[in-house]
C-alpha positions as a LaTeX table, in Angstrom:
\begin{tabular}{lrrr}
\hline
Residue & $x$ (\AA) & $y$ (\AA) & $z$ (\AA) \\
\hline
Met1 & $-291.81$ & 15.50 & 66.65 \\
Lys2 & $-288.31$ & 14.62 & 68.53 \\
Thr3 & $-286.83$ & 18.19 & 68.31 \\
Ala4 & $-290.54$ & 20.05 & 68.98 \\
Leu5 & $-290.33$ & 18.19 & 72.82 \\
Ala6 & $-286.40$ & 19.31 & 73.16 \\
Thr7 & $-287.35$ & 22.59 & 72.14 \\
Leu8 & $-290.00$ & 23.04 & 74.66 \\
Ile9 & $-287.68$ & 21.32 & 77.41 \\
Val10 & $-285.21$ & 24.08 & 76.48 \\
Ala11 & $-288.10$ & 26.87 & 76.68 \\
Leu12 & $-289.53$ & 25.68 & 80.00 \\
Ala13 & $-285.88$ & 25.24 & 81.37 \\
Ala14 & $-284.41$ & 28.61 & 80.40 \\
Pro15 & $-286.40$ & 30.99 & 82.80 \\
Met16 & $-284.35$ & 29.00 & 85.68 \\
Ala17 & $-281.58$ & 30.03 & 84.65 \\
Val18 & $-281.99$ & 33.35 & 83.46 \\
Ser19 & $-283.52$ & 34.14 & 86.99 \\
Ala20 & $-280.07$ & 32.40 & 88.69 \\
Ala21 & $-277.78$ & 35.00 & 87.08 \\
Leu22 & $-277.43$ & 37.73 & 89.42 \\
Gly23 & $-275.16$ & 40.13 & 88.17 \\
Val24 & $-275.64$ & 39.73 & 84.76 \\
Pro25 & $-277.69$ & 42.43 & 82.82 \\
Asp26 & $-281.34$ & 41.30 & 81.07 \\
Ser27 & $-280.14$ & 41.79 & 77.92 \\
Val28 & $-276.60$ & 40.00 & 77.55 \\
Met29 & $-278.74$ & 37.42 & 79.43 \\
Ser30 & $-281.59$ & 37.16 & 76.73 \\
Ala31 & $-278.65$ & 36.64 & 74.42 \\
Ile32 & $-276.92$ & 34.08 & 75.94 \\
Thr33 & $-280.39$ & 32.47 & 76.72 \\
Glu34 & $-280.95$ & 32.83 & 72.83 \\
Ala35 & $-277.70$ & 31.71 & 71.36 \\
Cys36 & $-277.50$ & 28.57 & 73.85 \\
Asn37 & $-281.26$ & 27.65 & 73.25 \\
Ala38 & $-280.36$ & 27.66 & 69.28 \\
Ser39 & $-277.22$ & 25.46 & 69.86 \\
Val40 & $-278.93$ & 22.85 & 71.45 \\
Ala41 & $-282.42$ & 22.49 & 70.19 \\
Asp42 & $-281.31$ & 19.07 & 68.59 \\
Ser43 & $-280.07$ & 17.61 & 71.91 \\
Asp44 & $-281.64$ & 14.53 & 72.82 \\
Gln45 & $-280.58$ & 16.13 & 76.56 \\
Ala46 & $-281.80$ & 19.37 & 75.71 \\
Ala47 & $-282.56$ & 20.69 & 79.27 \\
Gln48 & $-279.29$ & 20.00 & 80.99 \\
Ser49 & $-276.71$ & 20.43 & 77.40 \\
Asp50 & $-278.99$ & 24.41 & 77.85 \\
Glu51 & $-278.24$ & 24.27 & 81.63 \\
Asn52 & $-274.49$ & 23.98 & 80.78 \\
Cys53 & $-274.32$ & 25.79 & 77.93 \\
Ile54 & $-275.85$ & 29.25 & 80.21 \\
Ala55 & $-273.85$ & 28.34 & 82.82 \\
Arg56 & $-270.15$ & 28.40 & 80.88 \\
Ala57 & $-271.36$ & 31.76 & 79.13 \\
Val58 & $-272.40$ & 33.71 & 82.20 \\
Ala59 & $-268.57$ & 32.61 & 84.27 \\
Ala60 & $-267.54$ & 33.78 & 80.92 \\
Tyr61 & $-269.34$ & 37.51 & 81.25 \\
Lys62 & $-268.71$ & 37.52 & 84.35 \\
Lys63 & $-264.92$ & 36.93 & 84.20 \\
Ser64 & $-264.72$ & 39.37 & 80.93 \\
Asn65 & $-266.16$ & 41.73 & 83.10 \\
\hline
\end{tabular}
């Protein structure tokens, strides 16, 4: 139940993070979001962890491109 709740929170938070990343192609943003969702699914603070993961990944992408 805890994992299901965390997954739901991450799923609801992800669209906000996706829409906030300007200059990142949709395919890259989708891959980043999917990877972050998978990595934080068991976290007690899934939404915050997901946002942090996405922010770091977007920053790394922008820095490398």
